[in-house]
C-alpha positions in Angstrom: 15.3 -101.6 1.4 17.0 -103.8 -1.4 19.5 -106.5 -0.6 22.8 -105.7 -1.2 25.0 -107.8 -3.6 28.4 -105.4 -3.6 29.4 -103.8 -0.5 30.0 -100.6 -0.4 34.0 -100.8 -1.0 33.4 -103.4 -4.1 31.1 -100.7 -5.5 33.3 -97.8 -4.7 36.4 -99.5 -6.5 34.0 -100.4 -9.5 33.2 -96.7 -10.0 36.6 -95.6 -9.5 37.5 -98.1 -12.7 34.3 -97.2 -14.4 35.0 -93.5 -14.5 38.8 -93.8 -15.4 37.8 -96.2 -18.2 35.0 -93.7 -19.5 37.4 -90.7 -19.2 40.1 -92.5 -21.2 37.2 -93.5 -23.8 36.0 -89.8 -23.9 39.4 -88.5 -24.4 40.3 -90.7 -27.2 37.1 -89.8 -29.0 37.2 -86.1 -28.5 41.2 -86.1 -29.6 39.7 -88.4 -32.8 37.1 -85.9 -33.4 39.7 -83.0 -33.2 41.9 -84.3 -35.4 39.3 -84.3 -38.4 38.9 -80.7 -38.0 41.0 -77.9 -40.0 43.1 -76.2 -37.6 42.3 -73.3 -35.8 45.0 -71.3 -38.2 43.0 -72.2 -41.2 39.7 -70.8 -40.4 39.4 -67.7 -42.6 39.2 -64.4 -40.8 39.6 -62.1 -44.0 36.2 -61.0 -44.2 32.8 -62.3 -43.1 32.2 -63.9 -46.8 35.3 -65.7 -46.5 34.7 -66.8 -43.0 31.1 -68.1 -44.4 32.8 -69.9 -47.4 35.1 -71.5 -44.9 32.1 -72.9 -42.8 30.3 -74.0 -45.8 33.1 -76.1 -47.0 33.6 -77.9 -43.7 29.9 -78.2 -42.6 30.3 -81.6 -42.7 33.2 -81.8 -40.7 31.4 -79.8 -37.8 28.4 -81.8 -38.2 30.2 -85.1 -37.5 31.7 -83.2 -34.6 28.5 -82.4 -33.3 27.3 -85.9 -33.6 30.1 -87.4 -31.9 29.8 -85.0 -28.7 25.7 -86.1 -28.8 27.5 -89.8 -28.6 29.6 -88.9 -25.9 26.2 -87.7 -23.8 24.8 -90.7 -24.7 27.9 -92.7 -23.2 27.7 -90.3 -20.1 23.9 -91.3 -19.6 24.7 -94.7 -19.9 27.6 -94.6 -17.6 25.5 -92.7 -15.1 22.6 -95.2 -15.3 25.2 -98.1 -14.6 26.3 -96.8 -11.5 22.9 -95.9 -10.3 21.6 -99.5 -11.1 24.5 -101.0 -9.4 24.3 -99.1 -6.4 20.3 -99.8 -6.2 21.0 -103.3 -7.3 18.4 -102.8 -10.0 20.6 -103.8 -12.9 18.3 -105.3 -15.3 17.6 -104.6 -19.5 13.9 -103.3 -18.5 15.5 -100.6 -16.1 18.0 -99.8 -18.6 15.9 -98.9 -21.4 13.4 -97.0 -19.2 16.0 -94.8 -17.8 18.1 -94.1 -20.8 14.6 -93.0 -22.4 13.9 -91.0 -19.3 13.9 -87.3 -19.4 14.0 -87.0 -15.7 17.4 -89.1 -15.8 18.9 -87.0 -18.7 17.8 -83.9 -16.5 19.3 -85.6 -13.4 22.6 -86.4 -15.2 22.9 -82.7 -16.8 22.4 -81.3 -13.5 25.3 -83.4 -11.8 27.6 -82.4 -15.0 26.7 -78.9 -14.5 27.4 -79.2 -10.4 30.7 -81.4 -11.1 32.4 -78.5 -12.8 33.6 -76.6 -9.8 34.9 -79.4 -8.2 36.7 -80.6 -11.4 38.7 -77.6 -11.2 40.0 -78.6 -8.0 41.4 -82.4 -8.6 37.9 -84.1 -9.0 38.0 -86.7 -11.9 33.9 -86.3 -13.1 33.4 -87.2 -16.9 33.1 -84.6 -19.1 33.3 -82.0 -16.6 36.8 -81.1 -17.6 35.7 -79.9 -20.9 33.4 -77.2 -19.3 36.1 -75.8 -17.1 37.6 -72.4 -17.3 41.4 -71.7 -17.7 42.5 -70.9 -14.0 44.1 -67.6 -15.3 40.7 -66.3 -15.9 39.7 -67.1 -12.2 42.4 -66.0 -10.6 41.7 -62.1 -11.7 38.7 -62.7 -9.1 40.5 -61.4 -5.9 37.3 -59.9 -4.3 36.8 -62.1 -0.9 33.2 -60.9 -1.1 32.6 -62.7 -4.5 34.4 -65.7 -3.4 32.4 -66.1 -0.2 28.9 -65.7 -1.9 30.3 -68.1 -4.4 31.2 -70.9 -2.2 27.8 -70.2 -0.1 25.8 -70.5 -3.2 27.7 -73.6 -4.5 26.7 -75.4 -1.1 23.2 -74.4 -1.2 23.2 -76.1 -4.7 24.8 -79.1 -3.7 22.7 -79.7 -0.6 19.4 -78.8 -3.0 20.8 -81.3 -5.0 21.4 -84.0 -2.5 17.6 -83.3 -1.2 16.5 -84.3 -4.7 18.8 -87.1 -5.6 16.1 -89.7 -5.4 14.1 -88.1 -8.3 16.5 -90.7 -10.9 15.5 -93.8 -8.5 11.9 -92.8 -8.6 11.8 -92.0 -12.7 13.6 -95.7 -12.9 11.5 -97.9 -10.3 8.0 -96.0 -10.8 5.8 -94.7 -13.3 5.3 -91.1 -11.5 5.7 -88.0 -12.9 8.7 -85.7 -12.3 6.4 -83.2 -10.0 5.7 -86.1 -7.8 9.1 -87.8 -7.7 10.3 -84.0 -6.6 7.9 -83.9 -3.6 8.7 -87.6 -2.4 12.5 -87.4 -2.9 12.3 -83.8 -0.9 10.0 -85.6 2.0 12.4 -89.0 2.2 15.9 -86.9 2.5 14.6 -84.5 4.8 16.0 -86.0 7.9 19.6 -86.3 6.6 21.0 -83.1 6.6 23.3 -84.1 8.9 24.4 -86.9 7.2 25.2 -84.0 4.2 27.4 -82.0 6.7 29.0 -85.2 7.9 30.1 -86.5 4.4 31.0 -83.0 3.4 33.6 -82.5 6.5 34.8 -86.1 6.4 35.7 -85.7 2.5 37.3 -82.5 2.8 39.5 -83.4 5.5 40.7 -86.6 4.2 41.5 -85.0 0.9 43.6 -82.2 3.1 45.2 -85.1 4.9 46.5 -86.9 1.9 47.5 -83.9 0.3 49.4 -82.3 3.1 51.0 -85.7 3.8 52.2 -86.1 0.0 53.5 -82.5 0.4 55.3 -83.1 3.5 56.9 -86.6 2.1 58.1 -84.5 -1.0 59.3 -81.6 0.9 61.5 -83.7 3.2 63.3 -85.9 0.6 63.7 -82.4 -1.7 66.0 -81.5 1.1 68.0 -85.1 0.8 67.6 -86.4 -2.6 69.2 -85.1 -5.9 68.5 -85.8 -9.6 66.7 -88.6 -11.0 65.6 -90.3 -7.6 64.1 -86.9 -6.4 62.2 -86.9 -9.8 60.9 -90.4 -9.9 59.4 -90.1 -6.3 57.7 -87.1 -7.1 55.8 -88.8 -10.1 55.0 -91.6 -7.9 53.3 -89.2 -5.1 51.8 -87.5 -8.0 50.1 -91.0 -9.5 49.3 -91.7 -5.7 47.3 -88.3 -5.7 45.5 -88.4 -8.8 44.3 -92.2 -7.9 43.2 -90.7 -4.6 40.8 -88.3 -6.5 39.5 -90.9 -8.5 38.3 -92.8 -5.2 37.1 -89.4 -3.8 35.1 -89.0 -6.7 33.7 -92.0 -6.6 32.5 -91.4 -2.9 30.7 -88.2 -4.1 29.2 -89.8 -6.9 27.8 -92.8 -4.8 26.5 -90.5 -2.0 24.3 -88.6 -4.6 23.1 -92.1 -5.8 23.1 -94.5 -3.0 19.7 -95.0 -0.8 21.1 -95.5 2.6 23.1 -92.9 4.8 27.1 -93.5 4.3 27.1 -94.9 8.1 25.0 -97.5 7.9 27.0 -99.0 5.1 28.7 -102.4 5.5 31.7 -102.3 7.6 33.6 -105.0 5.2 35.5 -101.9 3.4 37.7 -102.3 6.4 38.7 -105.9 5.8 42.7 -106.2 4.9 41.7 -107.6 1.4 39.7 -104.9 0.6 42.3 -102.3 1.8 44.9 -104.0 -0.7 42.6 -103.8 -3.5 42.0 -100.2 -2.7 45.4 -99.2 -3.0 45.9 -101.5 -6.0 43.3 -99.9 -8.1 44.3 -96.7 -6.9 48.0 -96.7 -8.1 46.8 -98.3 -11.1 44.4 -95.8 -12.1 46.9 -93.0 -10.7 49.9 -94.2 -12.7 47.7 -94.9 -16.3 46.1 -91.5 -15.7 49.3 -89.5 -15.1 51.1 -91.0 -18.1 48.3 -90.5 -20.2 47.4 -87.1 -19.2 50.9 -85.7 -18.9 50.4 -85.1 -15.3 54.3 -85.9 -14.3 57.5 -84.2 -13.5 60.0 -84.4 -17.1 63.1 -83.4 -17.5 63.5 -79.5 -17.1 64.6 -76.7 -19.6 67.4 -74.7 -18.6 67.3 -72.4 -21.5 64.3 -70.5 -20.2 62.8 -67.2 -20.9 61.2 -64.4 -18.5 58.2 -62.7 -20.5 57.1 -59.4 -18.5 53.2 -60.0 -18.9 51.4 -57.0 -20.0 54.4 -54.7 -19.7 54.4 -54.6 -15.6 56.8 -55.7 -13.3 54.3 -56.3 -10.5 50.6 -56.2 -10.5 50.8 -52.5 -8.8 51.8 -51.2 -12.1 49.6 -49.8 -15.0 49.5 -52.4 -17.8 50.0 -51.7 -21.5 51.2 -48.3 -21.2 54.4 -46.5 -22.0 54.7 -45.1 -18.5 55.8 -48.2 -16.8 58.2 -49.5 -19.6 61.3 -48.0 -18.3 60.7 -49.8 -14.6 59.8 -53.1 -16.4 63.1 -53.1 -18.5 65.3 -52.6 -15.5 64.0 -56.0 -14.6 66.0 -57.5 -17.7 63.0 -59.6 -18.8 64.0 -61.4 -21.9 60.7 -60.2 -23.5 58.0 -57.8 -22.5 54.6 -59.0 -23.5 52.0 -56.1 -24.4 48.5 -56.1 -26.1 47.9 -54.2 -29.3 44.7 -53.9 -31.2 43.6 -51.1 -33.9 41.2 -48.2 -34.0 39.2 -47.5 -36.8 41.6 -45.5 -39.0 44.2 -48.7 -38.6 46.7 -46.8 -35.7 47.3 -49.9 -33.0 47.3 -48.9 -29.6 48.1 -51.0 -26.3 44.8 -52.0 -24.5 43.7 -55.5 -23.3 40.4 -54.9 -23.3 38.4 -53.7 -26.4 36.5 -50.6 -24.3 38.5 -47.8 -22.9 36.3 -46.0 -20.0 37.3 -42.2 -20.0 37.7 -40.1 -17.0 35.1 -37.7 -18.9 32.8 -40.7 -18.2 32.4 -42.0 -21.8 33.4 -45.4 -22.9 35.1 -45.5 -26.3 35.3 -48.7 -28.4 38.9 -48.9 -29.6 37.8 -50.5 -33.0 35.3 -48.0 -33.6 37.0 -44.8 -32.7 40.0 -42.8 -34.5 43.2 -42.2 -33.0 42.7 -38.4 -33.0 40.0 -39.2 -30.5 41.5 -41.6 -28.0 44.8 -39.5 -28.0 42.7 -37.0 -26.2 41.2 -38.9 -23.8 42.3 -39.9 -20.1 41.9 -43.1 -18.1 42.3 -44.6 -14.6 43.6 -47.6 -13.8 45.9 -48.6 -10.5 45.2 -45.0 -8.9 46.9 -43.2 -12.1 45.6 -41.2 -14.7 46.8 -42.0 -18.1 46.9 -41.2 -21.8 46.3 -43.9 -24.3 49.7 -45.4 -25.3 50.2 -45.9 -29.1 52.3 -48.9 -30.6 54.6 -46.5 -32.3 55.5 -44.6 -29.3 55.6 -47.5 -27.3 58.0 -49.7 -29.6 60.1 -46.7 -30.5 61.0 -46.7 -26.8 61.3 -50.5 -26.3 64.0 -50.5 -29.3 65.6 -47.5 -27.6 66.2 -49.2 -24.2 66.9 -52.9 -26.3 64.1 -54.3 -24.9 62.7 -57.3 -27.1 58.5 -57.4 -27.3 56.2 -60.1 -27.5 53.0 -58.4 -29.3 49.8 -60.0 -28.8 47.5 -59.0 -31.6 44.3 -58.6 -30.0 41.9 -59.1 -33.2 38.6 -61.2 -32.4 36.6 -60.2 -35.8 37.6 -60.4 -39.4 40.6 -58.2 -40.6 41.5 -57.9 -44.6 44.6 -58.7 -46.0 45.1 -55.2 -46.9 44.7 -54.2 -43.1 47.3 -56.6 -42.6 49.8 -55.2 -45.1 49.0 -52.3 -43.5 50.4 -53.2 -40.1 53.6 -54.5 -42.2 53.8 -51.2 -43.3 53.3 -49.2 -40.2 55.6 -51.4 -38.1 57.4 -53.8 -39.7 60.8 -52.4 -39.5 60.5 -51.3 -35.8 59.5 -54.7 -34.9 62.4 -56.3 -36.8 65.2 -53.8 -35.4 64.8 -55.4 -32.2 63.7 -59.1 -32.5 60.1 -58.8 -31.6 57.7 -61.6 -31.7 54.1 -61.8 -32.3 51.2 -63.9 -31.2 47.6 -63.9 -31.3 44.3 -65.6 -30.6 43.2 -65.2 -34.1 45.4 -67.7 -35.3 44.6 -67.3 -38.9 46.1 -63.8 -38.5 49.3 -65.2 -37.4 49.5 -67.6 -40.9 48.5 -64.9 -42.8 50.8 -62.2 -41.4 53.7 -64.8 -41.9 53.4 -64.6 -45.7 54.7 -60.8 -45.5 56.6 -60.4 -42.3 59.7 -62.1 -40.8 59.4 -61.9 -36.9 58.9 -65.1 -35.2 55.2 -65.6 -34.6 53.3 -68.0 -32.3 49.6 -69.5 -31.8 48.1 -68.4 -28.6 45.2 -70.4 -26.8 43.5 -70.5 -23.2 43.2 -74.5 -24.1 45.6 -77.3 -25.2 46.3 -76.4 -28.7 46.7 -78.7 -31.8 50.4 -79.2 -32.1 51.8 -79.5 -35.7 54.9 -79.2 -37.6 53.3 -75.9 -39.5 56.5 -73.8 -40.3 55.0 -70.1 -39.6 54.9 -70.8 -36.1 57.9 -71.3 -33.9 56.0 -71.0 -30.4 52.7 -72.0 -28.5 51.7 -69.9 -25.6 49.2 -72.1 -23.4 47.2 -71.1 -20.3 49.2 -72.7 -17.6 46.7 -74.8 -15.7 45.9 -76.5 -19.2 49.7 -77.1 -19.8 51.0 -80.8 -19.2 54.0 -82.5 -19.9 53.0 -84.4 -22.9 52.1 -81.0 -24.8 55.5 -79.9 -23.6 57.0 -83.2 -25.1 55.0 -82.8 -28.3 56.1 -79.1 -28.8 59.9 -80.3 -28.6 59.7 -82.7 -31.3 58.6 -80.4 -33.5 61.4 -78.1 -32.4 59.1 -75.4 -30.9 59.1 -73.5 -27.8 56.2 -73.4 -25.4 55.2 -70.2 -23.7 52.9 -70.5 -20.6 50.8 -67.9 -19.2 49.9 -66.4 -16.3 52.8 -67.3 -13.8 52.7 -65.4 -10.6 52.8 -68.2 -7.5 55.6 -69.9 -6.7 54.0 -73.4 -7.2 52.8 -72.5 -10.6 56.2 -71.6 -11.5 57.5 -74.6 -10.2 55.3 -76.8 -12.0 56.0 -75.2 -15.5 59.7 -75.7 -14.7 59.1 -79.3 -14.0 57.2 -79.4 -17.2 60.0 -78.1 -19.4 58.5 -74.8 -20.3 60.6 -72.7 -22.2 58.7 -69.2 -21.6 57.3 -67.9 -18.4 54.6 -65.2 -19.0 54.7 -63.3 -15.4 53.4 -60.3 -13.7 56.5 -60.6 -11.5 59.5 -61.1 -14.1 62.4 -60.3 -11.6 61.2 -62.7 -8.9 60.5 -65.0 -11.5 64.0 -65.2 -12.8 65.0 -65.4 -9.1 63.1 -68.7 -8.5 64.4 -70.2 -12.2 67.8 -69.7 -10.9 67.3 -71.7 -7.6 65.7 -74.1 -9.3 68.4 -74.6 -12.0 70.6 -75.4 -9.2 68.6 -77.2 -7.1 65.0 -78.5 -8.2 62.2 -78.8 -5.6 58.8 -80.6 -6.4 56.8 -80.3 -3.0 54.9 -77.4 -4.3 54.3 -79.5 -7.8 52.6 -82.2 -5.8 49.6 -80.5 -5.1 49.6 -78.2 -7.7 49.4 -81.1 -10.6 47.3 -83.1 -8.6 44.4 -80.5 -7.8 44.9 -77.4 -10.3 46.3 -78.8 -13.2 43.3 -79.6 -15.1 43.5 -82.9 -17.7 40.6 -85.1 -19.4 41.7 -88.3 -17.9 
């Protein structure tokens, strides 16, 4: 066994510091690379020929970006190797060079990166993994308990297999053995440590739960007694503590998969008073800087809020994007009703979130390949109802009769000609203008081009953090809620634009958006959301915001 030079506590603090510094450096590199890329709204989608010409003009920029990501990969491998060699006390030039050249090391780092993505979804601070996470809205739609159980069990099995093979990296650096022999030897030497894996997992989860519950209860108590700025500043301190703790937790996890000894046999010196003070100091420093740099903090709320009914419904039990529910939704008095529309083959726009409609006759119809004459004759089932496809013309006519404003999402992923956009303006322009409707789209180039021919306020839709600038054609940004943060909201405000966030259905999600200063709340429950915002305007409460920001709001630092 290698004689220790750094005890476990010192190595833990050093690893947490390295992870934070690496995340900060990576974020800076990515931001710099993206600043040289053309804005998404400039990517030509008028035709395949225009798109090809655009890519040809900007090939150098995208090539540099690719090279930049390869540099980040090299830095990630270097970080992993550094932590490995430190934990094994094998830090020297020869091992460094051998490790960086080893395909086994690169494969080990890749597998560790992929396995860390689910943990990064819930607050862990693994480097680079943030850029592979999914927007939480897309995860929320999975409501089948069986799928969740199978996913968790499968993931735990993968983590166990990763532990059984974690010594492959050590043997790859310290021996001349091939991968097959290293895998066999790692499997043999970790065979008696299954109890250690179980103990470590239970202890880690238990400590996380305890810390989050304590932070939540402290803030919940203070919410009852404090008012104004005092309450907000204390909430920010607790958030910083939670973030710093997750850097420590991530380091514990990281070292568990690199250490050559069992956790219970490690030095007890971590319990010393000096180590405890150092532990708390590093935790606070990292937490505060991470909170400020990543935008995970409570800012002054926006009292002028908009409630937007997502997909034209007032609850998840109602059928989305259909004329049948419009009157019921309008009765909840949302500021806007958000709907999804897309064109048929003959240029008639219909309401649908998905590109395909499965009819009761068993056939599946692709909207942009079918004519309106065909689609209007079919029936489909959703939420226990049999319905007709709703035309946008019928829907907006009824909305205007009800004096209900619309937020219309143009769901067009393919290229679309300027003439087709002009046809859209000719068909629906007056109806959109009549009741102050707004337009948004993931295909941001459409919004830019439409703004040259139409007056309605338009916004840029994105599931991830969007580039914020002073482009005059965009009046708002619509961002997926787990990717929204205080820095983003502040930049949007500086450009005198509005920030809409989707899809907010839980009290903690709404409270967090409120604490960020969001303007638009896109939700499946407009009536309940309005009631919560009224309550928050009277007395803001941050207890739910603490764990939501620390664990579920994704940031790269």
